[in-house]
C-alpha positions in Angstrom: 0.0 0.0 0.0 1.2 3.6 -0.7 2.2 5.7 2.2 0.0 8.5 3.4 0.6 11.3 6.0 -1.7 11.6 9.0 -2.1 14.2 11.7 -3.7 12.6 14.8 -4.8 15.0 17.5 -5.1 14.2 21.2 -5.4 15.9 24.6 -2.5 18.2 25.5 0.3 16.2 27.3 -0.7 12.8 25.8 1.5 13.2 22.6 4.2 10.7 23.6 1.8 8.1 24.6 -0.1 8.6 21.4 3.0 8.2 19.3 3.7 4.8 20.9 0.1 3.8 20.4 0.2 4.7 16.7 3.3 2.5 16.2 1.2 -0.5 17.2 -1.2 0.3 14.3 1.6 0.2 11.7 2.0 4.0 11.6 5.4 5.6 11.8 5.4 8.7 14.0 7.4 11.5 12.4 7.1 14.3 14.9 5.1 15.4 17.9 3.2 18.6 17.7 1.2 20.4 20.5 -1.8 18.2 21.1 -1.1 15.8 18.3 1.3 13.6 16.3 2.3 13.6 12.7 2.7 10.0 11.3 3.2 8.2 8.0 1.8 4.9 6.9 -0.9 3.1 5.0 -4.6 3.8 4.9 -5.0 0.6 6.9 -3.0 2.2 9.7 -5.3 5.3 9.6 -8.4 3.0 9.8 -6.8 1.2 12.7 -6.3 4.5 14.5 -10.0 5.4 14.0 -11.1 2.0 15.4 -8.5 1.2 18.0 -7.0 4.5 19.3 -7.8 5.0 23.0 -6.0 8.3 23.0 -6.8 10.2 19.8 -9.4 12.9 19.2 -9.3 12.9 15.4 -7.4 11.2 12.6 -6.7 13.6 9.7 -5.5 12.3 6.3 -3.2 15.0 5.2 -3.7 16.2 1.6 -1.6 19.3 1.1 -0.2 22.5 2.6 -0.8 25.9 1.0 0.4 29.4 1.6 -2.2 31.4 3.6 -0.8 34.8 4.6 -3.9 36.4 3.1 -7.5 35.3 2.4 -6.9 35.5 -1.4 -3.7 33.4 -1.1 -5.5 30.8 0.9 -8.3 30.6 -1.6 -5.8 30.3 -4.5 -4.2 27.3 -2.8 -7.5 25.6 -2.1 -9.0 26.1 -5.5 -6.1 24.4 -7.3 -6.4 21.2 -5.3 -8.2 18.2 -6.9 -11.2 17.9 -4.6 -13.0 15.7 -7.1 -10.9 12.8 -5.8 -12.3 13.1 -2.3 -15.8 14.6 -2.2 -18.7 13.1 -4.2 -20.1 15.7 -6.5 -23.7 14.9 -5.5 -22.8 14.7 -1.8 -22.1 17.1 1.0 -19.1 18.4 3.0 -18.2 20.8 5.8 -15.0 22.6 6.8 -13.5 22.7 10.2 -11.0 25.5 10.6 -8.4 26.1 13.4 -5.9 29.0 13.7 -5.6 32.7 12.9 -3.1 35.2 11.6 -3.1 39.0 10.9 -5.1 38.5 7.6 -7.4 35.7 8.7 -8.6 36.9 12.0 -11.5 34.5 12.8 -12.1 30.9 12.0 -15.5 31.6 10.4 -13.9 33.7 7.7 -11.1 31.1 7.2 -13.6 28.3 6.8 -15.7 30.3 4.3 -12.7 30.9 2.1 -11.8 27.2 2.1 -15.5 26.4 1.2 -15.4 28.9 -1.6 -12.2 27.4 -3.0 -13.6 23.8 -2.9 -17.0 24.9 -4.5 -15.3 26.9 -7.2 -13.0 24.0 -8.1 -16.1 21.9 -8.8 -17.8 24.6 -10.7 -14.8 25.0 -13.0 -14.9 21.3 -13.7 -18.4 21.2 -15.0 -20.8 23.2 -13.0 -22.2 20.6 -10.6 -21.0 21.0 -7.0 -21.5 19.3 -3.6 -23.7 21.0 -1.0 -22.4 22.3 2.4 -23.8 20.6 5.5 -23.1 21.7 9.0 -24.4 18.4 10.4 -23.8 14.9 9.3 -21.8 15.8 6.1 -20.5 13.0 3.8 -17.0 14.4 4.1 -15.3 16.7 6.6 -12.4 18.8 5.4 -9.9 19.8 8.1 -8.1 23.1 7.7 -5.4 24.0 10.2 -3.6 27.4 10.0 -0.1 27.9 11.5 2.4 30.6 10.7 1.0 31.5 7.3 0.6 27.9 6.1 -2.7 26.0 5.8 -2.7 22.3 6.3 -5.6 20.6 4.5 -6.9 17.1 5.0 -9.8 14.7 5.3 -11.1 14.0 8.8 -11.3 10.2 8.7 -12.8 10.0 12.2 -15.7 12.4 11.5 -16.3 13.0 15.2 -14.0 13.2 18.3 -12.9 9.7 19.0 -13.0 10.3 22.8 -16.8 9.6 22.4 -17.0 5.8 22.5 -20.8 5.8 22.4 -21.4 4.4 25.9 -21.6 7.7 27.7 -24.8 9.7 27.0 -25.2 10.8 30.6 -22.5 12.5 32.6 -21.5 12.9 36.2 -20.8 16.3 37.8 -17.2 16.5 36.4 -16.6 13.6 34.0 -13.2 12.8 32.5 -13.1 12.5 28.8 -12.7 8.9 27.8 -9.3 9.3 26.0 -7.9 11.2 29.0 -9.1 8.4 31.3 -7.3 5.9 29.0 -4.1 8.0 29.1 -4.2 7.9 32.9 -4.6 4.1 32.9 -1.7 3.7 30.5 0.6 6.1 32.5 -0.4 4.1 35.7 0.6 0.8 34.0 -2.8 -0.8 34.0 -2.4 -2.8 30.7 0.6 -4.6 32.2 -1.0 -5.1 35.6 -4.1 -6.5 33.9 -2.0 -9.0 31.9 -0.3 -10.1 35.1 -3.6 -10.8 36.9 -4.0 -7.6 38.8 -7.4 -6.1 39.7 -8.8 -2.6 39.5 -10.6 -0.3 41.9 -11.8 3.3 41.5 -13.1 4.4 45.0 -14.6 7.7 43.6 -15.9 6.5 40.3 -18.5 9.1 39.4 -20.1 8.1 36.1 -17.7 5.2 35.7 -15.4 6.4 33.0 -12.2 5.1 34.5 -13.5 1.7 35.4 -15.2 1.3 32.0 -12.0 2.2 30.1 -10.0 -0.2 32.4 -12.4 -3.0 31.5 -12.2 -2.2 27.7 -8.4 -2.5 27.9 -8.5 -5.7 29.9 -11.0 -7.3 27.5 -9.2 -6.0 24.3 -12.4 -4.1 23.1 -11.8 -1.6 20.3 -12.9 1.9 21.5 -14.6 2.5 18.2 -16.3 -0.9 18.0 -19.8 0.5 18.8 -19.5 3.6 16.6 -22.1 3.6 13.8 -20.5 6.2 11.6 -16.9 7.3 10.7 -15.9 10.2 8.5 -14.3 8.1 5.8 -17.4 6.0 4.9 -18.6 8.3 2.0 -15.1 9.7 1.2 -14.2 8.7 -2.4 -10.9 7.2 -1.3 -12.6 4.8 1.1 -11.8 1.1 0.8 -14.9 -0.8 2.2 -13.4 -4.3 1.9 -10.4 -3.3 4.0 -12.6 -1.6 6.6 -14.8 -4.7 6.8 -11.8 -6.9 7.5 -10.8 -4.6 10.4 -14.3 -4.6 11.9 -14.4 -8.4 11.7 -11.0 -8.6 13.4 -12.2 -6.3 16.2 -15.3 -8.5 16.8 -13.1 -11.6 16.9 -10.7 -10.0 19.4 -13.7 -8.9 21.5 -15.0 -12.5 21.6 -11.6 -13.9 22.5 -11.2 -11.2 25.2 -14.3 -12.3 27.1 -13.1 -15.9 27.1 -9.9 -15.3 29.1 -9.7 -15.0 32.9 -10.6 -11.4 33.7 -9.5 -9.2 36.5 -12.0 -8.0 39.1 -12.9 -4.4 38.3 -15.1 -2.2 40.6 -16.1 1.4 41.2 -17.5 3.0 44.2 -19.1 6.4 45.0 -21.0 7.9 47.9 -23.5 9.6 45.5 -26.2 7.1 44.6 -27.5 9.4 41.8 -24.3 9.3 39.9 -24.0 5.5 40.4 -27.2 5.2 38.4 -25.5 7.0 35.5 -22.5 4.7 35.9 -24.6 1.6 35.7 -26.3 2.9 32.5 -22.9 3.6 31.0 -21.6 0.1 31.9 -24.7 -1.5 30.2 -24.3 0.6 27.0 -20.6 -0.5 26.9 -21.7 -4.1 27.1 -19.9 -4.7 30.3 -22.8 -5.6 32.6 -21.7 -8.5 34.9 -18.0 -7.8 34.2 -17.8 -4.4 36.1 -19.3 -3.8 39.5 -20.3 -0.5 41.1 -21.4 0.1 44.7 -22.2 2.9 47.1 -19.7 3.8 49.7 -17.9 6.8 51.2 -14.1 6.6 50.9 -13.5 6.1 54.6 -16.1 3.3 54.8 -14.9 1.3 51.8 -14.9 -2.5 52.1 -14.0 -5.1 49.5 -15.8 -8.4 49.6 -14.5 -11.6 48.3 -11.0 -12.5 47.0 -9.0 -9.8 45.4 -5.6 -10.1 43.8 -2.4 -9.3 45.8 -1.5 -6.7 43.2 -3.5 -4.2 41.2 -4.3 -0.6 40.6 -6.4 2.0 42.5 -6.9 4.9 40.2 -9.0 7.9 41.3 -9.9 11.4 40.1 -10.9 13.2 43.4 -12.5 16.6 43.5 -10.2 19.5 42.7 -11.7 21.9 45.3 -12.7 24.7 43.0 -14.4 26.5 45.8 -12.7 27.6 49.0 -15.2 25.8 51.1 -14.5 22.5 49.2 -10.8 23.1 49.2 -10.7 23.1 53.0 -12.0 19.6 53.0 -9.4 18.2 50.5 -6.8 17.4 53.1 -9.3 15.3 55.0 -10.4 13.6 51.9 -6.9 12.7 50.7 -6.0 11.4 54.2 -9.0 9.2 54.1 -8.0 7.9 50.7 -4.5 7.1 51.9 -5.8 5.4 55.1 -8.2 3.3 53.0 -5.8 2.0 50.4 -3.2 1.2 53.1 -5.8 -0.7 55.1 -7.4 -2.6 52.2 -4.8 -2.9 49.4 -1.2 -3.2 50.6 1.1 -4.0 47.7 -1.1 -2.3 45.1 -0.3 0.7 43.1 -2.2 4.0 43.6 -2.8 6.7 41.0 -4.3 10.1 41.9 -5.2 12.5 39.1 -5.6 15.9 40.7 -5.7 19.6 40.0 -4.5 20.2 43.6 -1.3 18.2 43.7 -0.1 20.1 46.8 -2.6 17.9 48.8 -0.9 14.7 47.6 1.2 14.7 50.8 -1.9 14.2 52.8 -2.2 10.7 51.5 0.7 9.7 53.7 2.7 8.0 50.9 5.7 9.3 48.9 4.9 9.5 45.2 7.5 7.9 42.9 6.3 9.5 39.7 4.4 12.6 38.7 3.0 13.3 35.2 1.8 16.7 34.1 -1.4 16.6 32.1 -4.4 18.8 31.5 -8.1 18.1 32.3 -9.5 20.3 29.6 -7.7 23.6 30.0 -7.0 23.0 33.7 -3.4 21.9 34.5 -3.3 18.8 36.6 -1.0 16.0 37.7 -1.1 12.2 37.9 0.7 11.2 41.1 1.7 7.5 41.4 2.4 5.7 44.7 3.3 2.2 45.8 1.1 1.2 48.7 3.8 -0.2 51.1 5.7 0.6 54.2 8.8 1.7 52.3 6.7 4.6 50.7 5.1 5.7 54.0 5.8 9.3 55.0 6.0 10.7 58.5 3.2 13.2 59.3 5.4 16.3 58.5 7.7 14.9 56.0 7.8 16.8 52.7 6.7 14.9 49.6 9.7 16.3 47.6 13.2 16.4 49.2 14.1 20.0 50.2 10.5 21.2 50.4 9.8 23.4 53.4 6.6 22.7 55.3 4.7 26.1 55.3 4.3 27.9 58.6 0.7 28.8 57.7 -1.7 26.1 56.8 -2.9 26.1 53.2 -6.5 26.7 54.3 -5.7 29.7 56.5 -3.4 31.2 53.8 -6.1 30.8 51.2 -8.8 32.3 53.5 -6.5 35.4 54.0 -6.3 35.9 50.3 -10.1 35.6 49.9 -10.7 38.2 52.6 -8.2 40.6 51.0 -9.9 40.2 47.5 -13.3 40.9 49.0 -12.1 43.9 50.9 -10.4 45.3 47.8 -13.4 44.6 45.6 -15.6 46.6 48.0 -13.4 49.7 48.1 -11.8 49.8 44.7 -14.8 48.4 42.8 -17.1 51.1 44.3 -14.6 53.8 43.4 -14.3 52.5 39.8 -18.0 52.5 39.3 -18.4 56.1 40.4 -15.5 57.1 38.0 -17.0 55.3 35.0 -14.2 52.8 34.9 -14.9 49.2 33.8 -11.3 47.8 34.2 -9.1 48.1 37.3 -6.4 46.5 39.3 -7.8 44.7 42.3 -4.7 43.1 43.8 -1.0 43.7 43.2 1.1 41.2 45.2 -0.5 42.7 48.4 0.5 39.5 50.3 4.0 38.2 49.8 2.7 34.6 49.7 0.7 35.4 46.5 2.9 37.2 44.0 0.0 38.0 41.6 -1.5 40.9 39.8 -5.3 40.5 39.5 -7.2 42.8 37.2 -11.0 43.0 36.7 -12.3 43.5 33.2 -16.1 44.1 33.5 -17.0 40.7 35.0 -13.9 38.8 33.8 -10.6 38.5 35.7 -7.1 38.6 34.4 -4.5 37.0 36.7 -0.7 37.5 36.1 1.7 35.4 38.1 5.0 37.3 38.6 7.9 34.9 37.9 9.2 33.6 41.2 12.8 34.4 42.2 15.3 31.5 42.1 15.2 31.4 45.9 11.6 30.2 45.8 11.0 26.5 45.4 9.1 25.8 42.1 6.7 23.3 43.8 5.9 25.8 46.5 5.2 28.5 43.9 2.9 26.1 42.0 1.0 25.3 45.2 0.5 29.0 46.0 -0.9 29.6 42.5 -3.2 26.6 42.7 -4.5 27.9 46.0 -5.1 31.4 44.5 -6.9 30.1 41.4 -9.2 28.1 43.7 -10.0 31.1 45.8 -10.4 33.9 43.2 -13.7 32.8 41.5 -15.6 32.4 44.7 -14.2 35.5 46.3 -15.1 37.6 43.3 -18.4 35.9 42.4 -17.3 34.8 38.9 -17.4 31.5 37.0 -14.0 29.7 36.7 -14.1 30.0 32.9 -14.2 33.8 33.2 -10.7 33.8 34.8 -7.5 33.8 32.7 -4.0 33.2 34.3 -0.6 34.0 32.7 3.0 34.2 34.0 4.5 37.6 33.7 8.1 37.7 32.5 10.3 40.4 30.8 9.6 40.4 27.1 12.2 41.4 24.4 12.3 41.5 20.7 9.0 40.4 19.1 8.0 38.2 22.1 5.7 41.0 23.3 3.8 40.7 20.1 3.6 36.8 19.9 0.4 35.0 20.6 0.1 33.1 23.8 -3.1 31.4 22.5 -5.5 31.6 19.6 -8.9 32.0 21.2 -10.0 35.1 19.2 -12.1 36.0 22.3 -12.3 39.8 22.0 -14.8 41.8 24.0 -15.5 45.5 24.7 -14.9 47.4 27.9 -15.5 51.0 28.9 -13.4 53.8 30.3 -14.4 57.4 30.8 -17.0 57.2 28.1 -14.7 55.4 25.6 -15.2 51.8 24.2 -12.1 49.7 23.9 -11.5 46.2 22.6 -9.6 43.8 24.8 -8.5 40.1 24.7 -7.4 38.4 27.9 -6.2 35.2 26.4 -4.2 35.5 23.2 -1.4 37.9 24.1 0.7 38.6 27.2 -0.9 42.0 27.5 -4.7 42.5 27.1 -4.7 45.5 24.8 -5.2 48.0 27.6 -2.5 49.3 30.0 -4.6 50.0 33.1 -1.9 52.0 34.9 -2.0 54.7 32.1 -5.7 55.3 32.6 -5.1 58.8 34.3 -2.8 59.8 31.4 -5.4 58.8 28.9 -8.1 60.8 30.8 -5.8 63.9 31.0 -5.3 63.6 27.2 -9.1 63.4 26.7 -9.6 66.5 28.8 -6.9 68.6 27.0 -7.2 67.4 23.4 -9.9 69.7 22.0 -8.8 71.2 18.7 -5.3 69.6 19.1 -3.2 67.7 16.5 -2.3 64.5 18.4 0.6 62.2 17.8 0.7 58.8 19.5 4.2 57.1 19.2 4.5 53.4 20.0 0.7 53.5 20.1 0.0 49.8 21.0 -3.8 49.4 20.5 -4.4 53.1 20.2 -6.3 53.6 23.5 -4.7 57.0 24.1 -5.8 58.1 20.6 -9.3 57.0 21.3 -9.4 59.3 24.3 -7.9 62.1 22.3 -10.6 61.7 19.7 -13.3 61.6 22.4 -11.8 64.9 23.7 -12.2 66.6 20.4 -8.7 66.3 18.8 -8.8 67.8 15.3 -6.4 65.2 13.8 -4.3 62.4 15.0 -1.5 60.0 13.8 -0.8 56.8 15.7 2.3 54.7 14.9 3.3 51.2 15.9 5.5 48.6 14.2 3.2 45.7 14.9 0.5 45.1 12.2 -1.5 43.2 14.9 -1.7 46.3 17.1 -2.2 48.7 14.1 -5.3 46.7 13.1 -6.4 46.6 16.8 -6.0 50.4 17.1 -8.0 50.9 13.9 -10.8 48.8 15.3 -10.8 50.8 18.6 -11.1 54.1 16.7 -13.9 52.7 14.5 -15.7 51.5 17.7 -15.7 55.2 18.9 -16.9 56.7 15.5 -13.5 58.3 14.6 -13.1 59.6 11.0 -10.4 57.4 9.5 -9.3 60.2 7.2 -8.6 62.6 10.1 -7.4 59.9 12.6 -4.8 57.7 10.9 -3.1 54.6 12.2 0.0 53.5 10.4 2.5 50.6 10.7 5.9 52.2 11.2 9.2 51.7 13.1 9.0 54.7 15.4 12.8 54.9 15.7 13.2 55.3 12.0 10.2 57.6 11.7 11.6 59.9 14.4 15.1 59.9 12.9 13.8 61.1 9.6 13.6 64.9 9.0 10.1 66.1 9.8 8.0 67.5 7.0 5.9 70.7 7.2 2.7 68.8 8.0 4.4 66.6 10.7 4.0 69.2 13.5 1.8 68.4 16.5 0.2 70.1 19.5 0.1 67.1 21.8 2.4 64.1 21.6 2.2 60.9 23.8 5.3 58.7 23.8 5.4 55.6 25.9 8.3 53.4 24.5 9.1 49.8 25.6 11.9 49.5 28.1 13.9 47.4 25.7 13.4 46.0 22.2 15.7 44.3 19.7 13.0 43.3 17.2 14.2 42.5 13.6 11.5 44.9 12.4 13.2 47.9 14.0 16.0 50.0 12.6 18.1 49.3 15.7 18.0 48.2 19.3 16.0 50.3 21.8 17.3 50.6 25.3 15.1 53.3 27.0 17.7 54.3 29.6 20.4 54.9 26.9 18.2 56.1 24.1 15.5 58.3 25.7 17.4 61.6 25.4 17.6 61.2 21.6 14.0 60.1 21.4 12.8 63.0 23.4 14.8 65.5 21.3 13.5 64.0 18.1 9.9 64.1 19.4 10.3 67.7 20.4 11.4 68.5 16.9 7.9 67.6 15.8 6.1 69.5 18.6 4.7 73.0 18.0 6.1 75.9 20.0 3.2 75.9 22.4 2.8 72.1 22.4 3.3 69.4 25.0 5.1 66.1 25.0 3.9 63.5 27.5 6.8 61.1 28.0 6.4 57.9 30.0 8.1 54.6 30.6 7.9 51.7 33.1 11.6 51.0 33.7 11.8 51.0 37.5 15.4 52.2 37.7 15.0 54.9 35.1 16.9 58.2 35.4 16.1 61.1 33.2 18.9 62.6 31.2 20.0 65.8 33.2 20.9 67.6 30.0 17.3 67.6 28.9 16.4 70.0 31.7 18.8 72.6 30.2 17.0 72.4 26.8 13.3 72.1 27.7 10.8 72.9 30.5 10.3 69.5 32.2 7.8 68.6 35.0 7.6 65.2 36.5 3.9 64.3 37.0 4.2 60.7 37.9 2.2 61.0 41.2 -0.8 62.5 39.4 -0.9 59.7 36.9 -1.7 57.0 39.4 -5.3 56.2 40.2 -6.5 54.6 43.4 -6.0 51.1 42.2 -2.3 51.6 41.5 -1.2 53.8 44.4 0.1 50.6 46.2 2.6 50.3 43.4 3.9 53.9 42.9 6.8 52.8 40.7 4.8 51.0 38.0 5.6 53.9 35.6 7.1 57.4 35.6 5.7 60.3 33.5 6.9 63.8 32.5 5.3 66.8 30.8 7.9 68.4 28.5 7.6 71.8 26.7 9.8 74.1 24.7 11.4 76.8 26.7 9.7 80.2 26.4 
C-alpha cells in the first residue's frame, strides 16, 4: 500500500503516549506537535487508529499544505487542489478551521474561504458541486492554519474519538474517555491486567475510569460500537479493508471475554451518579463484568477475593471553591488510610488539579506526570502502597520542600478576605468614575505574587515569575490555592478567569500570541469603548496603569493635532478623539496592534481620514527629517523598556536612548505644544541635559489612580515643553 501522511490529535500532554500507540497500528510517528502527532503509513494504519486508538481525538488524512498569509492566497491554494478525488459531486461536505493570523482573524472567515475554493473548483470542472452541510456531512475537510501555512486534510474520524458511544449521561465533572485511557496507561494498568492484577476506583462518578479499564482488559476496540466514521462516504474509502478490520475487532472482543478477567469495581457515595455509571456500563456491554457500589471513601470495604496486586486509580474533586478546598486534606488522608488498610502491595494513582494535597495521602509519590483536564493543569501522582513509601506526618513529599508555617486553608482564606475587601473599596470607586477595568490586587500579600485585574465581569491573573530562591513546587502550590479562591471571592465563573505568567519580554516576544482563542470583547473607560483580549497575548490591549494619562489627554485634546508614538492598541488616541482632537496620527511597528488600534477608533466613531493609524518603526520615523505637516500640538510617547525586534532599525534601550527620542519628538512639537513622555523602567533616570534644553515637569504622582497607588513605581511620567 502507498504511504500517506496523517495528523492525529489528542489531549495536551498525551502526545508521547499517542506516538507509541500509533506505532502499534503500523503507523510511523514522524514528529510530535502540541496536542497531536504527525505520522506516516498506509490507509489501513489510519483506519486502525480510528477504530482502536484509545487516546486520539481525530485522525486527519493530510492532503496538502498551501500558503495562507492572506485570504486570497489561501483561496488560490485551495481552488487548485483536486477535490473531485475526495468529495462526491452529489454529496455534502463541511470545513473545520483552526488557527488565525493577521489577515485571517477568525475561524468563520477562514472556513468560508476554504469552502469557496472547494466549491469553485467543482464549478470550474463542469458546474455541478456538492452541498455544504453543518451536520452529518458526507466528508469533513480539516483546515489548520499555522504561521502562514494552511494544512488541509480529510477528517477520517468524522467525530471526536473520545466519544465511545457508551456515555450519553454525565456525572458532575466527568473525565473524557481518552484522558481516562491515558491515565490508565501512565499508571501501568495494561501490564498489571495481563499479570492478573485487579482494578478499583473508589470515587468512580459516572464510571469512565473503570469502563476504560475494562475495555483495555477485554481487548475491546474503543470505536467498535460507533455507527459512523468520517471516511465512509469519502471517495478514497476502501470498504473491503474496513470490513476486515471490523471483523477482526469482533473476533478479538469475543476472545477477550473468554480469558480470565480481573476484578474491576467502582464506588461512589453519590447514589444518583452511580445510576448513571450503571447505565454507561450497560451501554458499553460490560454488565456482569464491572461492579459498582455505594460507599464513602473512609467506609470502603471489598468483599471476596482480590488479587495481591492491582491498581487503584482515582480522580478526586479539585476543590474549585474555597469551602470545598478546605476539605481536601481530610479527603486525601481518608484515601491514603483506606488503600493502606485494604490494598497493601497495590499501586495507587491520583489524578488531581490540587497536587499540593498529595502529601496528605501519607505516601511518597514515585512518579508525577503533568497533564491537562480540559484547560485545567493537573498531575497524575503515582504511589506504591507499602511501608517503604510511607511518610512521617510532617515529611515533605519532595526532598528539600519546606513545610509552610501557615496552613494552606488559612493562607487561602486570608487571600479571599483581601480580595473581597479590595473589591468593595476599589470596585465602588471605579463604578463612580465610569471605569470598567481596574487592578484589584498587586502582590498585596508576599505569599501570593500575583496581579489581579478586573475587566467588567472577567478576571485577568498575572503570576509574577518567582525568584530563584523560591522552590518551584511551593510557587505552584500557591498559584493553585489562589486560582481556587479567586472565582468564589469575586463571584465569577471559573471560565471567566485567565491566568498567565509575567516575565520580561524582548524583541518580538511581546507581540507573539500566547493562545488563539480570538475572544475579544468590549470594555468602557471614561466614556470610551475599547476592545480587549485576555487570552491571546501577554498583555490584554489596555495598560490599566496609564488610565489617568489617557483621561488627561481626553480633557486637553480639544482642537489639538495629536501624535501617539509606540501607540500599541491606540487607547490614548481613542481618548484624544473623544476629547475633540482635530487630527491624529498613531504609529506602531506591529501590524496586529495597528489593526487593533483601527478597530478601537472605529468603535468610537472616529473619522479614518482625520485619525490615521500606520504601521511604522517609530525609531526610523523619528530619525527622519520632519515635513511641514508633521507638527503636532500634543504628543504621547510611551516606548518599551527594551526591544531588539528585527522589524526595528536598531536596538532600543530606553535608559540609553531616551534623550535622543525626546529631542526627536520635540522637533515635531509646535512651539506651544506638550510632549507626555512615560516609561515603566523601574530604575530609570532622566537625562539631566534635557532640563537645560526644555521645560520639564515630572507628573508621575498625578498619573496613578486609586488602584495603582500601592505600586507607585509602576511607571514614571513627565510633561515636556519648549522653553519660552
